DSSP file (Angstrom, degrees, kcal/mol; ACC not computed):
  #  RESIDUE AA STRUCTURE BP1 BP2  ACC     N-H-->O    O-->H-N    N-H-->O    O-->H-N    TCO  KAPPA ALPHA  PHI   PSI    X-CA   Y-CA   Z-CA
    1    1 A M              0   0    0      0, 0.0     2,-0.5     0, 0.0     0, 0.0   0.000 360.0 360.0 360.0 119.2   79.5  186.1  109.4
    2    2 A K        -     0   0    0      0, 0.0     2,-0.4     0, 0.0     0, 0.0  -0.874 360.0-177.0 -99.5 126.3   80.9  188.9  107.2
    3    3 A L        -     0   0    0     -2,-0.5     2,-0.2     3,-0.0     0, 0.0  -0.938  20.0-132.5-124.2 147.0   84.6  188.8  106.6
    4    4 A K     >  -     0   0    0     -2,-0.4     4,-2.0     1,-0.1     3,-0.3  -0.485  36.9 -99.9 -88.0 166.8   86.9  191.1  104.7
    5    5 A E  H  > S+     0   0    0      1,-0.2     4,-2.0     2,-0.2     5,-0.1   0.891 123.7  50.7 -55.9 -44.5   89.5  189.9  102.2
    6    6 A K  H  > S+     0   0    0      1,-0.2     4,-2.2     2,-0.2    -1,-0.2   0.874 108.8  52.6 -63.5 -36.8   92.4  190.1  104.7
    7    7 A E  H  > S+     0   0    0     -3,-0.3     4,-2.5     2,-0.2    -1,-0.2   0.866 107.2  52.2 -67.1 -36.0   90.3  188.1  107.3
    8    8 A F  H  X S+     0   0    0     -4,-2.0     4,-2.6     2,-0.2    -2,-0.2   0.894 108.5  51.1 -64.8 -39.3   89.7  185.4  104.7
    9    9 A E  H  X S+     0   0    0     -4,-2.0     4,-2.0     2,-0.2    -2,-0.2   0.919 111.6  46.8 -63.3 -43.4   93.5  185.2  104.1
   10   10 A N  H  X S+     0   0    0     -4,-2.2     4,-2.3     2,-0.2    -2,-0.2   0.911 112.8  49.5 -64.3 -42.1   94.1  184.9  107.9
   11   11 A L  H  X S+     0   0    0     -4,-2.5     4,-2.7     1,-0.2    -2,-0.2   0.895 107.9  54.1 -64.0 -40.2   91.4  182.2  108.1
   12   12 A L  H  X S+     0   0    0     -4,-2.6     4,-2.2     1,-0.2    -1,-0.2   0.920 109.6  47.7 -59.7 -44.1   92.9  180.4  105.2
   13   13 A N  H  X S+     0   0    0     -4,-2.0     4,-2.0     2,-0.2    -2,-0.2   0.901 111.8  50.1 -64.4 -40.8   96.3  180.3  106.9
   14   14 A D  H  X S+     0   0    0     -4,-2.3     4,-2.2     1,-0.2    -2,-0.2   0.906 111.6  48.4 -63.1 -41.5   94.6  179.1  110.2
   15   15 A L  H  X S+     0   0    0     -4,-2.7     4,-2.5     2,-0.2    -2,-0.2   0.862 108.7  53.3 -68.6 -35.7   92.8  176.3  108.3
   16   16 A K  H  X S+     0   0    0     -4,-2.2     4,-2.0     2,-0.2    -1,-0.2   0.905 110.0  48.7 -64.3 -39.9   96.0  175.2  106.6
   17   17 A S  H  X S+     0   0    0     -4,-2.0     4,-2.2     2,-0.2    -2,-0.2   0.907 110.5  50.9 -64.1 -41.8   97.7  175.0  110.0
   18   18 A L  H  X S+     0   0    0     -4,-2.2     4,-1.7     1,-0.2    -2,-0.2   0.914 108.0  52.4 -61.5 -43.8   94.7  173.0  111.3
   19   19 A A  H  <>S+     0   0    0     -4,-2.5     5,-2.9     1,-0.2    -1,-0.2   0.910 108.8  50.4 -59.4 -42.6   94.9  170.6  108.3
   20   20 A A  H ><5S+     0   0    0     -4,-2.0     3,-1.5     1,-0.2    -1,-0.2   0.904 108.1  52.6 -62.9 -41.4   98.6  170.0  109.0
   21   21 A Q  H 3<5S+     0   0    0     -4,-2.2    -1,-0.2     1,-0.3    -2,-0.2   0.829 108.2  51.9 -62.1 -31.4   97.9  169.3  112.7
   22   22 A M  T 3<5S-     0   0    0     -4,-1.7    -1,-0.3    -5,-0.2    -2,-0.2   0.391 123.2-106.5 -87.4   3.3   95.3  166.7  111.5
   23   23 A G  T < 5S+     0   0    0     -3,-1.5    21,-0.6     1,-0.3     2,-0.4   0.680  76.9 131.2  83.5  18.2   97.9  165.0  109.3
   24   24 A A  E   < -a   44   0A   0     -5,-2.9     2,-0.4    -6,-0.2    -1,-0.3  -0.857  49.9-139.1-107.2 139.7   96.5  166.3  106.0
   25   25 A K  E     -a   45   0A   0     19,-2.5    21,-3.1    -2,-0.4     2,-0.5  -0.780  13.1-148.5 -92.8 139.1   98.5  167.9  103.2
   26   26 A V  E     -a   46   0A   0     -2,-0.4     2,-0.4    19,-0.2    21,-0.2  -0.939  17.4-177.0-109.8 125.4   97.0  171.0  101.5
   27   27 A R  E     -a   47   0A   0     19,-3.0    21,-2.8    -2,-0.5     2,-0.6  -0.967  18.0-151.3-124.1 139.8   97.9  171.5   97.8
   28   28 A F  E     +a   48   0A   0     -2,-0.4     2,-0.3    19,-0.2    21,-0.2  -0.947  30.4 166.8-109.2 116.0   96.9  174.3   95.5
   29   29 A E  E     -a   49   0A   0     19,-2.2    21,-2.5    -2,-0.6    22,-0.4  -0.866  34.6-114.3-129.0 158.8   96.8  173.1   91.9
   30   30 A R        +     0   0    0     -2,-0.3     2,-0.3    19,-0.2    19,-0.0  -0.668  58.6  99.4 -89.2 148.8   95.5  174.4   88.6
   31   31 A G  S    S-     0   0    0     -2,-0.3     2,-1.0     2,-0.1    20,-0.1  -0.939  79.3 -69.5 161.1-178.9   92.7  172.6   86.9
   32   32 A D  S    S+     0   0    0     -2,-0.3     2,-0.3    17,-0.0    -2,-0.1  -0.582  94.0  88.5-100.0  67.8   89.0  172.4   86.1
   33   33 A F        -     0   0    0     -2,-1.0    -2,-0.1     1,-0.1    16,-0.1  -0.968  69.2-135.1-155.4 162.6   87.8  171.5   89.6
   34   34 A K        -     0   0    0     -2,-0.3    15,-1.4     1,-0.2     2,-0.2   0.861  53.2-129.4 -89.0 -45.4   86.7  173.1   92.8
   35   35 A G  E     +B   48   0A   0     13,-0.2     2,-0.3     2,-0.1    13,-0.2  -0.608  36.3 160.6 121.9 177.5   88.7  170.9   95.2
   36   36 A G  E     -B   47   0A   0     11,-2.4    11,-2.5    -2,-0.2     2,-0.3  -0.965  42.1 -44.4 157.5-170.0   88.2  168.8   98.2
   37   37 A Y  E     +B   46   0A   0     -2,-0.3     2,-0.3     9,-0.2     9,-0.2  -0.680  53.4 155.7 -93.9 140.9   89.5  166.0  100.5
   38   38 A C  E     -B   45   0A   0      7,-2.7     7,-2.7    -2,-0.3     2,-0.5  -0.975  37.6-118.9-153.6 166.5   90.8  162.7   99.2
   39   39 A L  E     -B   44   0A   0     -2,-0.3     2,-0.5     5,-0.2     5,-0.2  -0.938  18.7-169.2-108.9 133.1   93.1  159.8  100.1
   40   40 A M  E >  S-B   43   0A   0      3,-2.6     3,-2.3    -2,-0.5     2,-0.5  -0.932  70.6 -49.6-124.5 106.4   96.1  159.1   98.0
   41   41 A K  T 3  S-     0   0    0     -2,-0.5    -2,-0.0     1,-0.3     0, 0.0  -0.589 123.1 -28.0  59.5-115.5   97.6  155.8   99.1
   42   42 A D  T 3  S+     0   0    0     -2,-0.5     2,-0.4    -3,-0.1    -1,-0.3   0.339 116.7 106.0-106.7   6.1   97.7  156.4  102.8
   43   43 A D  E <   - B   0  40A   0     -3,-2.3    -3,-2.6   -19,-0.0     2,-0.5  -0.710  66.3-135.1 -92.5 134.5   98.1  160.2  102.7
   44   44 A K  E     -aB  24  39A   0    -21,-0.6   -19,-2.5    -2,-0.4     2,-0.4  -0.752  33.4-176.6 -81.8 129.1   95.3  162.6  103.5
   45   45 A L  E     -aB  25  38A   0     -7,-2.7    -7,-2.7    -2,-0.5     2,-0.5  -0.993  22.9-166.1-136.6 133.3   95.2  165.2  100.8
   46   46 A I  E     -aB  26  37A   0    -21,-3.1   -19,-3.0    -2,-0.4     2,-0.5  -0.979  14.6-165.4-117.5 118.3   93.2  168.3  100.4
   47   47 A V  E     -aB  27  36A   0    -11,-2.5   -11,-2.4    -2,-0.5     2,-0.4  -0.897   6.4-175.7-108.9 131.7   93.5  169.8   96.9
   48   48 A I  E     -aB  28  35A   0    -21,-2.8   -19,-2.2    -2,-0.5     2,-0.5  -0.978  33.2-110.5-128.6 137.6   92.3  173.3   96.2
   49   49 A N  E >   -a   29   0A   0    -15,-1.4     3,-1.5    -2,-0.4   -19,-0.2  -0.540  22.8-152.6 -68.1 118.8   92.1  175.1   92.8
   50   50 A K  T 3  S+     0   0    0    -21,-2.5    -1,-0.2    -2,-0.5   -20,-0.2   0.668  91.5  62.7 -70.2 -15.3   94.8  177.8   93.0
   51   51 A L  T 3  S+     0   0    0    -22,-0.4    -1,-0.3   -20,-0.1   -21,-0.1   0.565  83.1 101.8 -85.5  -8.1   92.8  180.0   90.6
   52   52 A S  S <  S-     0   0    0     -3,-1.5     2,-0.0     1,-0.1    -4,-0.0  -0.331  82.0-103.2 -70.4 156.5   89.9  180.3   93.0
   53   53 A N     >  -     0   0    0      1,-0.1     4,-2.2    -2,-0.0     5,-0.2  -0.314  37.1-101.1 -73.8 168.2   89.4  183.4   95.0
   54   54 A T  H  > S+     0   0    0      1,-0.2     4,-2.4     2,-0.2     5,-0.2   0.868 121.1  54.8 -60.7 -39.7   90.4  183.4   98.7
   55   55 A Q  H  > S+     0   0    0      1,-0.2     4,-2.3     2,-0.2    -1,-0.2   0.920 109.3  47.1 -62.2 -43.6   86.8  183.0   99.9
   56   56 A R  H  > S+     0   0    0      2,-0.2     4,-2.6     1,-0.2     5,-0.2   0.896 110.2  53.6 -64.8 -40.3   86.3  179.9   97.7
   57   57 A K  H  X S+     0   0    0     -4,-2.2     4,-2.5     1,-0.2    -1,-0.2   0.917 109.8  47.9 -60.1 -43.0   89.6  178.4   98.9
   58   58 A V  H  X S+     0   0    0     -4,-2.4     4,-2.8     2,-0.2    -2,-0.2   0.914 111.5  50.7 -63.0 -43.3   88.4  178.9  102.5
   59   59 A M  H  X S+     0   0    0     -4,-2.3     4,-2.2     2,-0.2    -2,-0.2   0.916 112.6  45.2 -62.0 -44.6   85.1  177.3  101.7
   60   60 A V  H  X S+     0   0    0     -4,-2.6     4,-2.2     2,-0.2    -1,-0.2   0.916 115.1  47.4 -66.6 -43.6   86.6  174.3  100.1
   61   61 A L  H  X S+     0   0    0     -4,-2.5     4,-2.3    -5,-0.2    -2,-0.2   0.903 111.6  50.6 -65.9 -41.1   89.2  173.8  102.9
   62   62 A A  H  X S+     0   0    0     -4,-2.8     4,-2.1     2,-0.2    -1,-0.2   0.917 111.1  48.8 -62.2 -43.5   86.5  174.2  105.6
   63   63 A A  H  X S+     0   0    0     -4,-2.2     4,-2.0     1,-0.2    -2,-0.2   0.898 111.2  50.2 -63.4 -40.4   84.3  171.6  103.9
   64   64 A A  H  X S+     0   0    0     -4,-2.2     4,-1.9     1,-0.2    -1,-0.2   0.892 109.7  50.6 -65.9 -39.1   87.3  169.2  103.6
   65   65 A L  H  X S+     0   0    0     -4,-2.3     4,-1.5     2,-0.2    -1,-0.2   0.881 107.6  53.4 -67.2 -37.3   88.2  169.7  107.3
   66   66 A K  H  < S+     0   0    0     -4,-2.1     4,-0.3     1,-0.2     3,-0.3   0.922 108.8  50.2 -58.9 -42.9   84.5  168.9  108.2
   67   67 A E  H  < S+     0   0    0     -4,-2.0    -2,-0.2     1,-0.2    -1,-0.2   0.852 107.2  53.8 -65.0 -35.3   84.8  165.7  106.2
   68   68 A L  H  < S-     0   0    0     -4,-1.9    -1,-0.2    -5,-0.1    -2,-0.2   0.797 123.1-105.1 -68.7 -28.2   88.0  164.8  108.0
   69   69 A G     <  -     0   0    0     -4,-1.5     3,-0.2    -3,-0.3    -3,-0.2   0.725  43.2-179.7 101.9  94.8   86.3  165.3  111.3
   70   70 A I    >   +     0   0    0     -4,-0.3     3,-1.2     1,-0.1    -4,-0.1   0.364  59.7  97.4-103.3   4.0   86.9  168.3  113.5
   71   71 A D  T 3  S+     0   0    0      1,-0.3    -1,-0.1    -5,-0.2    -2,-0.0   0.845  88.3  42.4 -63.3 -34.3   84.5  167.3  116.3
   72   72 A E  T 3  S+     0   0    0     -3,-0.2     2,-0.4     2,-0.1    -1,-0.3   0.373  99.8  89.7 -93.9   3.8   87.3  165.9  118.5
   73   73 A V  S <  S-     0   0    0     -3,-1.2     2,-0.4   -51,-0.0   -51,-0.0  -0.845  79.5-120.1-106.6 135.8   89.8  168.7  117.8
   74   74 A Y        +     0   0    0     -2,-0.4    -2,-0.1     6,-0.0    -3,-0.0  -0.589  37.6 176.6 -72.6 130.5   90.1  171.9  119.8
   75   75 A L        -     0   0    0     -2,-0.4    -5,-0.0    -5,-0.0    -2,-0.0  -0.994  37.1-105.9-130.9 139.4   89.5  174.9  117.7
   76   76 A P    >>  -     0   0    0      0, 0.0     4,-2.4     0, 0.0     3,-0.8  -0.378  40.7-112.1 -56.9 144.7   89.3  178.5  118.8
   77   77 A P  H 3> S+     0   0    0      0, 0.0     4,-2.6     0, 0.0     5,-0.2   0.837 115.0  54.3 -52.8 -39.3   85.7  179.6  118.8
   78   78 A N  H 3> S+     0   0    0      2,-0.2     4,-1.8     1,-0.2     5,-0.1   0.867 111.2  45.2 -66.6 -34.4   86.1  182.0  115.8
   79   79 A I  H <> S+     0   0    0     -3,-0.8     4,-2.5     2,-0.2     5,-0.2   0.916 112.9  49.7 -74.0 -43.1   87.6  179.3  113.6
   80   80 A R  H  X S+     0   0    0     -4,-2.4     4,-2.5     1,-0.2    -2,-0.2   0.921 111.6  50.1 -59.8 -42.8   85.0  176.7  114.6
   81   81 A E  H  X S+     0   0    0     -4,-2.6     4,-1.8    -5,-0.2    -1,-0.2   0.915 110.5  49.3 -61.4 -43.9   82.2  179.3  113.9
   82   82 A A  H  X S+     0   0    0     -4,-1.8     4,-1.4     2,-0.2    -1,-0.2   0.911 111.8  48.4 -63.5 -42.2   83.7  180.1  110.5
   83   83 A I  H  < S+     0   0    0     -4,-2.5     3,-0.3     1,-0.2    -2,-0.2   0.924 111.3  49.9 -64.3 -43.7   84.0  176.4  109.6
   84   84 A E  H  < S+     0   0    0     -4,-2.5    -1,-0.2     1,-0.2    -2,-0.2   0.830 112.0  48.4 -64.7 -31.0   80.4  175.7  110.6
   85   85 A E  H  < S+     0   0    0     -4,-1.8     2,-0.4    -5,-0.2    -1,-0.2   0.712  88.9  96.0 -83.9 -20.2   79.1  178.6  108.6
   86   86 A M     <  +     0   0    0     -4,-1.4     2,-0.4    -3,-0.3    -4,-0.0  -0.569  50.6 169.4 -73.0 126.8   81.0  177.7  105.4
   87   87 A D              0   0    0     -2,-0.4   -27,-0.1     1,-0.1   -28,-0.1  -0.944 360.0 360.0-144.0 118.4   78.7  175.7  103.1
   88   88 A I              0   0    0     -2,-0.4    -1,-0.1   -29,-0.2   -28,-0.0   0.406 360.0 360.0-112.9 360.0   79.4  174.8   99.5
């Protein structure tokens, strides 16, 4: 799947909405890390390096959503395809 920069931005917004629906907070922070899914107390949290490019942010968020479990959630086909193709 080839995506343009604007399409990655749209996909990032769609994935952030999906994360919210699944009860996970998405935070963009600075640091020496790639990011990913974690639990902080009882909160589901996905932390993404804000200095990463949009494509990397999408990849990290897609991987975190896979880890959260998207099998039981309805996703539009284009979003499901994008998540399945993202591999970090």
